[in-house]
N, C-alpha and C positions, 0 to 999 in steps of 0.2 A: 318556728315555734316562738311564742312570746314568752315573757317572764311569767313566773307563777303569780296568780292573782286569785282573789276570792270572788267567786261567781254565785249569784243567787240561784239556788236549786230550782226555783219556780220557772226560771227562764230557759232551762236546759231540756232538750227533747231527746228521746231514745228512738232511733230509727236506723235502718240499714246496717244492722249488726251482722258480722259474718257468722254468728252463732245461730245455726238453723234450728237448734233445739230450744232456744230461748234461754232464760236465766235459770241459775241453779240456786234454789233457796238455801241449801246447806252451805254453799260457798258464801252467800250473803251473810248468813248468821255467823260464820267463822270470821269474816272481815269486821263484823260489827263489834267484836270483842277487842279489836285493835284500831278503832277508828282514828285515834290521834296520831297513829304512826303510818297511816296509809300515804302512798305517794300521790301527787296530783293526777287528776284525770286529764285526758286530752279532748278538746272540743273543737269541732269545725266552726270557725268563726262565722262564716256566711250563713250556714244553716242552723247553728246552735245545737247540733246533734253530737252525741257522744261518739268519738272515734275509738277511744280506749278507756275503760273504767266504768262500765254499766253496773257491775256488781259493787264497786266501791261507792258509786252514786247511791244505789239503793241502801247500802249499809249506813252511810252517813245520814241519808234522809230518815231512815228508821230510827236513828238515834235522837231525832228531834232537831237537828241542826237546820239552819236556813241557808247557809252558804257552804261551798266546798272549794278546796284548792284545785286550781286547774291551769292549764296552759292552752293557748289557742293555736290552731293550725290554719294557715291562710291559703292553702291550695284549693283546687276545684274538687268536685264531688268524686271524680274518678280517682284522683290522687289520695283523697281522704279514705276511700275504701281500701286502697293498697296499703296505706299506713295502718289502718285498723287491723288488717290481716297480719302485717309484720309484727305489730306490737302484741297482738293476742297470741301469736305463735311463739314469742320469745320470752314471755313471763306469765305469771299468774296461772289461771286455769287454762290448760292447753286446749286448742281446737280439736274436735273429733275428726276422724277420717272423712266423715260425711261433710263436715264443715269445710275442710280443706279442699275437697273436690268441688263443692258448690262455689267456693271462693275462686277456684281456678277457672271454672266455667264463666263466672262473672267477669274476671279479668281478661279472659280470652276474647270476650265480646267487646270489652273496652279497649284492649291493647293487642289486637291480632298480630301486630308487627313485632311483639316481644318474642324472644327465643324461648324454646321449651325449657332450657336450663335456667334462664332468668326467672321465669314463672315458678319453676320447681323450687328455686332457692327461697322464694317469698312464701309460698304456701306449705313448704315442707313435704313435697311429694317428689318422686323420681321424675326425671325428664321423659322416661318412657310412658309413665302414666299421663303426663301432660300431653304428649303426642297422641295418645289414644283418645283423650278427652277432646283434643283439637279436631281429630278426624270425625268424632261422633257429633260434635257440635256444629261442624261446618263453619268454624270461626273464620276461615279464609274467604268466605263468600259474603256479599257478591263481588267484593273488590280485593282479590288476593294481594298481599303485600309482596313487593319485590325484594325486600330485605327483612332480616330479623335483627332486632336490637339485643345484643348480648348483655350479660350482667356488668360488663365493663363499659357499657354505654356506646360501644362501637357498632355500627351498622354492617352486618355481614350479608352479602348477596345470597338470597335463597337459592339461586341457581347453583351456587357452590355446594350447598348441602345436597342438592339433587344430583350433582355430578359425582359426589362421593358415593351416593347410593348406587349410581350406575357402575362405578368402579368396583364396589363390593359385589354386585351381581356378576360383573364380568369375571372377577377373580374366583367366584364360586364355580363358574363354568370352566374357567381356564386357570387353575391354581398355579401352574408353572409359568404363567405369563411374566415377562419382564416389566419393570416399572415403565419403560418407554411405551410398551404395547398397551398397558393400562391407561397411560396418559392419553394416547391417541384415541382409544376406544371410548373413554368417558369424557373427553374434552377437558382434562385437568392439566395443571402445570406438572412438570416432572417431580418437583419437590413434594407436592401434595399427593401425587400418585405413589411415591415412595412411602409416604406416611401411611396411606391406606393399605398398601401392600404389607408394610411392617406390622400393622395392627392385625391384619387378616391372618398373618402367620404366627401370631403370639400363641403361646401354649394355653389351651382352654383352662379357665379358672384363675388365671393370673391377671393382674391389672395390665391394661394396654399402655404400657409406658416404655421408655427407652431402656437401654441396658443398665443393669446394676453395676456398681463400681468394680465388682469382681468378675464381670462377664467379659468374654472375648468375642469379637465379631467374627463371623464365618461367612465367606462369600460363596455364592453358588456358581460362580464362573461365568454367568451371563453378561454380555456386553452392556455396560451402563447400569447394571443392577446394584442396588444399595447393599450395604452390609446387613446380613440377616443375623439377628441376635440368637445365639445359642444360649438358652436360659437354663439356670439351675432349677432346684426344686421351687415350689410355690413360695416359700418363705425362707430367704437366705438366712443363715445362722447369724446370731449376734456377733460372734467372733469375727466372721468375714466382714461384716459392716464396720465393726470397730477398727479392724486392720485397714480398711479402705480409708476411713476418716483419718487415722494416724498418718498414713502415707500422704494424704492431701495436706495435712497440717505441717508435714516436714518439707513440703515443696516451697522453695523461696519465692517463686512467682506468685504464690497465693499469700504466704505469710507476710510479705513486705509490700503488699498493695492494699489500698483501702477496700476495694471491691472484694479482693480475696479474703481479707480478714472478716468482712461482713458475712460472706458465705460460710466461712468456717465456724462462725459463732452460731449459725443456725443448724449445723450438722452435729447435734449433740448425740453421742453414741449411747447415752443413758436413757434416751427417750424410748417410749413404748415401741415394740416391734409389731409387724403385721399380725402375728398370731395372738397378740395381746388384745387386739381391738374388740373381738367378739365378747371376751370375758368382761372387758371394761364396759362395753355397751350394756350388758346385762346387769351391771352393778351400779350404774349411774342413776340418780333419781330421775324419774320419768318427766317431772315438770321442767327439768333442765334440758331434756332431749332436743326440743326444736332449736334452741339457741346453739347448743353444742354441735348439732348436725350442720347448721348453717356455717358456723366457724370452720368446721372440718371441710365442708365443700369449698369454702373460700381458700383455705390453705392448699387443698388438693389442686384447685384450679391454678393457683400461683406456681406451684411446683411443676404442674403439667406445662405451663407456659414456658418455664425455664428449660424443661426437657426438650420441648419442641424447637425452641430457639437454638439450643445447642446442636440438636440433630440437623437443623438446616445448615449450620456452619460446617458440620462434619460432611454433609452431603455436598456442599459447595466445594469444600477442599478436595473431596474424592473426585469430583467432576473435573477439577483442574489438573489432577495428577495424570 
């Protein structure tokens, strides 16, 4: 992005917006009342088209002004469209469901190598919806991508995702199979097979995560099998979670190390509990929902990465015992 500059309105074009329904006159009129306080619009420098701020542009133009505050984006047209979707999803007038699905189809054609979760995070849809759109659009054809680029920018082999799918099918038919049997049948590493097996055995309705601090692992006795978590109710009580955090805070190996202290600072027992989320979602302003949803997905992915890394250490230790 460039610095804010004054751009002649007559040089700016409106094209390629992710809003399939066009402009909203009521929103333009509302913005016209606060023209002096509007943030700068974003313009694609090469094409001189509006990436973000069409309604602001109309409002300022209707006020009689000849110039508007703007910043320039220097990427290509594909990147400009992605940025348009991101910005229009995070503030101002939210994109409709139809807009988001249309944007997802557009990006599937431009970036078939991007993972479903990466696309979902940009357009504000679930990864399952993206997967369904991908199948419907035939976005993998005529040249299927061998990898999928995740939200972290890392390229993940598509074969790994397919192998996980084979493992899930095998476990459905053989629910008592050991992790080693699953690994052989699906062509997975033992660690990945353990993870698939653990997720398959999770209690329905609960997040597919590793054990809560107050859970105890229970083994099924099979050779080489991982610890299978015996889960409590869907939402552990606040008292249990607070007790777990207090115990961790009393552990010198955490209290007196920089990494440990950093972790403890994030484990705030006063934070919202799982049963609070639905009520909170119903109470938050809808225009903030896309941005909050993306932040929530980001934090959830970060915690999931920590859980999976810790689980791999536990599995490695158990394998050495």
